[in-house]
C-alpha positions as CSV (number, residue, x, y, z in Angstrom):
1,M,87.7,122.9,98.8
2,F,91.2,123.9,98.9
3,K,92.8,120.7,99.9
4,L,93.8,119.6,96.5
5,P,95.8,122.7,95.6
6,R,97.6,122.6,99.0
7,L,98.4,118.7,98.3
8,V,99.8,119.9,94.9
9,S,102.0,122.4,96.7
10,A,103.0,120.0,99.2
11,V,104.2,117.3,96.4
12,V,106.1,120.2,94.6
13,E,107.9,121.2,97.6
14,N,108.7,118.0,99.4
15,T,108.9,115.4,96.7
16,E,111.5,114.2,94.4
17,I,110.8,111.8,91.5
18,A,113.1,110.4,89.2
19,R,112.0,109.6,85.5
20,A,114.0,108.1,82.6
21,G,115.7,110.5,80.5
22,A,115.9,113.2,83.3
23,K,112.5,114.6,82.2
24,G,110.4,116.8,84.3
25,I,107.0,115.8,85.8
26,D,104.2,117.1,83.8
27,V,101.2,118.9,85.5
28,K,98.7,116.0,84.8
29,T,101.1,113.4,86.6
30,L,101.6,115.7,89.4
31,I,97.8,116.2,90.0
32,S,97.2,112.5,89.8
33,Y,99.6,112.2,92.6
34,A,97.8,114.8,94.7
35,R,94.5,113.0,94.0
36,F,95.9,109.7,95.2
37,L,97.2,111.5,98.4
38,H,93.9,113.2,99.0
39,G,92.0,109.8,98.8
40,L,94.3,108.0,101.5
41,P,92.5,107.3,104.7
42,Q,93.9,108.5,107.9
43,G,96.3,106.1,110.0
44,H,97.3,104.1,106.9
45,F,100.6,105.7,106.0
46,F,103.8,103.4,105.8
47,Q,107.5,104.2,106.0
48,P,109.6,101.4,104.7
49,R,113.2,101.6,105.8
50,I,116.4,100.1,104.4
51,E,118.1,98.4,107.3
52,G,121.8,97.6,107.4
53,L,122.9,101.0,106.1
54,Q,126.7,101.7,106.5
55,D,128.9,104.5,105.8
56,T,131.0,103.9,102.8
57,G,133.9,106.2,104.2
58,F,133.5,108.6,101.1
59,Q,133.6,112.2,101.4
60,N,130.0,112.8,100.6
61,A,128.7,110.7,103.5
62,E,127.4,108.1,101.2
63,L,125.6,105.1,102.6
64,A,125.4,101.6,101.4
65,A,123.3,98.6,102.2
66,P,123.1,94.9,101.2
67,Q,121.0,94.4,98.0
68,S,118.7,92.0,100.2
69,E,117.9,94.9,102.5
70,I,117.2,97.1,99.4
71,D,114.9,94.6,97.9
72,K,113.0,93.9,101.2
73,A,112.3,97.8,101.5
74,V,111.1,98.1,97.9
75,Q,108.7,95.1,98.6
76,D,107.4,96.7,101.6
77,F,106.9,100.0,99.7
78,I,105.0,98.3,96.8
79,N,103.0,96.0,98.9
80,P,102.7,97.1,102.6
81,Q,101.2,94.9,105.2
82,V,98.1,96.9,105.9
83,D,97.2,95.1,109.1
84,A,100.9,95.2,110.5
85,P,99.7,97.6,113.5
86,T,97.0,95.2,114.5
87,L,99.2,92.1,114.3
88,A,102.0,93.8,116.1
89,T,99.8,95.0,118.8
90,D,98.4,91.4,119.2
91,S,102.0,90.2,119.5
92,A,103.1,92.6,122.0
93,L,100.1,91.9,124.3
94,G,100.3,88.3,123.9
95,R,96.8,88.1,122.2
96,K,95.8,85.4,119.8
97,P,95.1,87.2,116.5
98,K,91.7,87.1,115.3
99,P,91.3,84.6,112.4
100,R,91.2,86.1,109.0
101,K,87.8,85.3,107.4
102,T,88.1,85.3,103.6
103,I,85.7,84.4,100.9
104,P,87.0,81.5,98.5
105,A,88.3,83.0,95.3
106,S,86.0,80.6,93.4
107,Q,83.0,82.4,94.8
108,I,84.1,86.0,93.5
109,A,83.2,86.0,89.8
110,I,84.7,89.3,88.3
111,A,84.2,91.3,85.2
112,P,87.1,93.4,84.3
113,L,87.1,96.7,82.5
114,N,89.7,99.1,81.3
115,G,89.7,102.5,82.9
116,N,93.3,103.7,82.2
117,G,93.3,103.6,78.4
118,V,96.5,101.5,78.4
119,E,95.8,98.6,75.8
120,G,95.7,95.2,77.4
121,S,95.3,96.3,81.0
122,A,92.0,94.6,81.8
123,N,93.0,91.4,79.9
124,A,96.2,91.2,82.0
125,A,94.4,91.7,85.2
126,A,91.6,88.9,83.9
127,T,94.4,86.6,83.3
128,Q,96.1,86.9,86.6
129,L,92.9,86.9,88.5
130,Q,91.9,83.6,86.7
131,Q,95.3,82.2,87.6
132,R,94.6,82.8,91.3
133,G,91.2,81.0,91.1
134,Y,88.9,83.9,90.4
135,P,86.1,83.1,87.8
136,I,86.1,85.7,85.0
137,V,82.7,87.2,83.6
138,V,83.0,88.7,80.0
139,P,81.4,92.1,80.2
140,A,79.3,93.7,77.7
141,S,82.1,96.1,76.9
142,G,85.7,95.8,77.7
143,N,86.0,99.5,78.7
144,A,84.7,101.6,81.6
145,P,82.6,104.6,80.5
146,N,85.9,106.9,80.6
147,W,89.5,106.4,80.9
148,D,90.0,108.7,83.8
149,Y,90.3,106.2,86.6
150,F,93.4,106.8,88.7
151,R,92.9,104.4,91.5
152,T,91.5,100.8,90.5
153,K,87.8,100.4,91.5
154,V,86.5,97.3,92.7
155,Y,82.7,97.1,92.7
156,F,80.3,94.7,94.3
157,D,76.6,94.3,93.0
158,P,74.3,93.0,96.0
159,A,71.6,92.3,93.4
160,N,73.7,89.5,91.9
161,G,75.4,88.1,94.9
162,G,78.3,90.6,95.5
163,V,79.3,91.7,99.1
164,K,81.7,94.3,100.4
165,K,84.0,92.0,102.0
166,G,84.6,90.1,98.5
167,A,85.3,93.6,97.0
168,Q,87.7,94.4,99.8
169,Q,89.4,91.2,99.3
170,V,90.1,91.6,95.6
171,A,91.1,95.4,96.1
172,V,94.1,94.1,98.1
173,L,95.3,92.4,95.0
174,F,95.6,95.6,93.3
175,G,97.5,97.5,95.9
176,S,96.0,100.9,95.5
177,A,92.2,100.2,94.8
178,D,88.9,101.3,96.3
179,A,86.0,98.9,97.0
180,A,82.4,100.3,96.8
181,R,78.9,99.4,95.8
182,I,78.5,99.3,92.0
183,P,77.3,102.6,90.6
184,A,74.3,102.7,88.1
185,T,76.6,103.8,85.1
186,I,78.4,100.4,85.4
187,L,75.6,98.2,85.7
188,P,74.7,98.1,81.9
189,I,78.0,96.8,80.9
190,A,78.6,94.4,84.0
191,N,76.7,91.5,82.5
192,N,75.3,90.6,85.7
193,A,78.6,90.1,87.4
194,P,78.6,90.1,91.2
195,Y,81.9,92.0,91.1
196,V,83.5,94.5,88.6
197,V,87.2,95.6,88.6
198,I,87.8,98.8,86.6
199,V,91.6,99.0,86.2
200,G,93.0,102.4,86.9
201,S,96.5,104.0,86.4
202,T,97.8,102.5,89.5
203,F,97.8,99.1,88.0
204,H,101.1,98.3,86.2
205,G,100.3,95.0,84.7
206,S,100.7,92.7,87.7
207,L,98.8,91.8,90.8
208,A,100.4,92.5,94.2
209,P,102.1,89.5,95.7
210,A,101.1,88.5,99.2
211,P,102.5,91.1,101.7
212,I,105.6,89.6,103.9
213,D,104.6,89.3,107.5
214,R,107.2,91.1,109.6
215,T,105.3,91.1,112.8
216,P,107.9,91.0,115.5
217,K,108.0,88.2,118.0
218,R,106.9,89.1,121.5
219,Q,109.8,89.8,124.0
220,P,110.2,91.1,127.4
221,P,110.3,94.8,127.6
222,D,113.9,96.1,127.9
223,V,113.2,98.6,130.9
224,T,114.2,99.5,134.4
225,V,112.2,101.2,137.2
226,N,113.8,104.6,138.0
227,P,111.5,107.2,139.0
228,G,114.4,109.1,140.7
229,A,115.8,109.8,137.1
230,T,112.8,112.2,136.3
231,L,111.1,113.3,139.6
232,P,113.7,115.8,140.7
233,L,113.6,117.4,137.2
234,L,109.8,117.6,136.8
235,R,108.9,118.9,140.4
236,P,110.1,122.4,140.0
237,L,107.9,122.7,136.7
238,K,104.4,122.2,138.5
239,K,103.4,125.8,138.4
240,R,104.7,126.6,134.8
241,V,102.1,124.6,133.0
242,P,98.3,124.5,133.2
243,F,98.0,120.7,133.4
244,R,99.1,118.0,135.8
245,I,102.6,116.9,134.8
246,E,103.3,113.0,134.7
247,Y,106.7,111.6,135.3
248,P,107.9,108.5,133.8
249,A,108.9,105.9,136.2
250,V,109.9,103.1,133.7
251,L,112.7,103.8,131.3
252,E,114.4,101.8,128.5
253,R,117.1,100.0,130.4
254,S,120.2,101.8,128.7
255,S,118.7,105.2,128.7
256,V,119.7,108.2,130.8
257,V,118.3,111.6,130.7
258,D,120.0,113.6,128.1
259,S,122.0,116.2,130.2
260,G,125.2,116.3,128.5
261,P,127.1,119.5,127.7
262,G,124.9,122.0,125.9
263,E,121.9,119.7,126.2
264,T,118.5,120.4,127.9
265,P,117.2,117.4,129.3
266,V,113.7,118.9,130.1
267,R,112.1,121.9,128.5
268,V,109.0,123.9,129.1
269,Y,107.8,125.8,125.9
270,E,104.7,127.1,124.0
271,L,103.4,124.7,121.3
272,K,100.8,127.1,120.2
273,K,99.3,130.2,121.6
274,G,97.5,129.1,124.7
275,Y,99.1,125.6,124.8
276,R,102.0,124.7,126.9
277,A,104.3,121.7,126.7
278,V,107.0,119.9,128.7
279,R,109.5,117.7,126.9
280,L,111.9,115.2,128.3
281,T,114.6,113.8,126.2
282,F,116.5,110.6,126.8
283,R,119.6,109.0,125.2
284,T,120.0,105.3,124.9
285,G,123.3,103.3,125.2
286,A,123.5,103.3,121.3
287,N,123.3,107.1,121.3
288,E,119.8,107.3,119.9
289,Y,117.3,109.6,121.4
290,W,113.6,109.2,122.3
291,G,111.2,111.3,124.4
292,V,108.2,112.0,126.5
293,E,106.1,115.0,125.4
294,E,103.2,116.4,127.6
295,A,100.8,119.1,126.7
296,N,97.3,120.5,127.1
297,W,96.9,120.6,123.3
298,E,94.4,117.5,123.2
299,D,93.8,117.8,119.3
300,A,97.2,118.6,117.9
301,P,97.6,117.5,114.3
302,I,100.2,114.8,115.2
303,L,97.7,113.1,117.2
304,Q,95.2,112.3,114.3
305,G,95.3,109.1,112.6
306,Q,95.9,106.5,115.5
307,N,96.4,102.9,114.3
308,E,95.3,101.1,117.4
309,S,94.0,101.8,120.8
310,I,94.1,99.7,124.0
311,T,93.0,99.9,127.7
312,R,95.2,98.9,130.4
313,K,94.0,99.2,134.1
314,G,91.3,101.6,133.3
315,R,93.7,103.9,131.3
316,H,93.2,104.4,127.4
317,Y,96.3,104.3,125.1
318,Q,96.5,105.3,121.5
319,L,98.9,103.5,119.4
320,Y,100.8,105.0,116.3
321,Y,102.7,102.7,114.1
322,S,105.2,102.9,111.4
323,G,104.5,99.5,109.7
324,S,104.8,96.9,112.5
325,K,107.1,99.4,114.8
326,L,105.3,101.3,117.4
327,H,106.5,104.9,117.0
328,M,104.3,106.7,119.6
329,V,101.9,105.9,122.4
330,V,99.5,108.7,123.6
331,L,97.9,108.6,127.0
332,R,95.0,111.0,127.5
333,E,94.0,112.0,131.0
334,N,93.6,115.0,133.4
335,G,92.7,117.3,130.4
336,A,96.2,116.7,129.0
337,T,98.0,114.5,126.6
338,Y,101.2,112.6,127.3
339,W,103.4,111.1,124.3
340,V,106.1,108.6,124.5
341,V,107.8,108.8,121.2
342,N,110.3,106.3,119.9
343,T,113.7,106.9,118.5
344,L,114.2,108.2,114.8
345,L,114.8,104.5,113.8
346,D,112.1,103.1,116.1
347,S,114.7,101.1,117.9
348,L,112.7,100.7,121.2
349,S,110.7,97.5,121.0
350,N,106.9,97.7,121.0
351,E,106.9,96.0,124.4
352,T,109.3,98.7,125.8
353,M,107.2,101.5,124.4
354,L,104.1,100.2,126.1
355,A,105.9,99.6,129.3
356,I,107.1,103.1,129.4
357,A,103.7,104.6,128.6
358,Q,102.1,102.4,131.3
359,G,104.7,103.7,133.8
360,L,103.7,107.3,133.5
361,H,102.2,108.7,136.8
362,P,101.0,112.0,137.9
363,L,103.3,114.2,140.0
364,P,102.4,114.1,143.8
365,K,100.1,117.2,144.5
366,K,102.7,118.1,147.5
């Protein structure tokens, strides 16, 4: 009930949007962004990064990057590779990806409707769909029942041969689009088309290009076995937390426990009333930081929205990705959760992250 106002507040407080002419954002536009956020499923957030950033040397700490890297980040932002986590997990584990079954475009006949009020939107979509091999059915009316469609809708009509998979396949072409069974209000103007596309405000005149496959190639984990680096630090903490501590026996090869001047390599603290946590911080040879977090808070908000899960030697791991880079691996056992968290730039390879997580072992009871 209160989610949308909270999202509006979150957008206002945490988002900066540039508009031509330095105009402010009107309330209608702001609410449309909030509705878009509200409709996003868990585990489908993407964080494109501009690689190759370098300090320009100016006083304001300005950064610069090659135009090619900026273009790549923009492309990833506009058209993210939705199945990147699955492909990256397959690559890291040496699994053969499951073949993608698609329906030929020639078998997906579509009736386009204008749902955003922008003149020519439906015609532009129809032209581009036809160029990609999708047959076009002329609807009884060129317009949807109203022009309040923010996200594009792709409907399928089972009575005329439409299937959900086909609608999902077309939805990908529109980037921000929903696939669903055709509602009764649309049937009278669909002209018996098996699929109907209602073009929403998220359609800006062109279909999405095919996502660029950025799946990292499989590589050996860059790790070393060194339980002596963490056992002496964790043993004294046994009685300070209400769960069994696990020590990382496997570390990224260049990493050391961050024990420099003024640093706290291991910390015990209260995450929330009744929930205790242990945090280990490591520094890589490139002066980046990663860590291992352990807590008896099994439903912490950060643990929501996993992308993938795997089971190795009877232990179940949840995988959280940023695009194709593995950002966090979570192990649940002994009534607690154990998180391996990558660096800010996700510099540790996916294979390295998995090796570290699989190298977690409960502290000896004695």
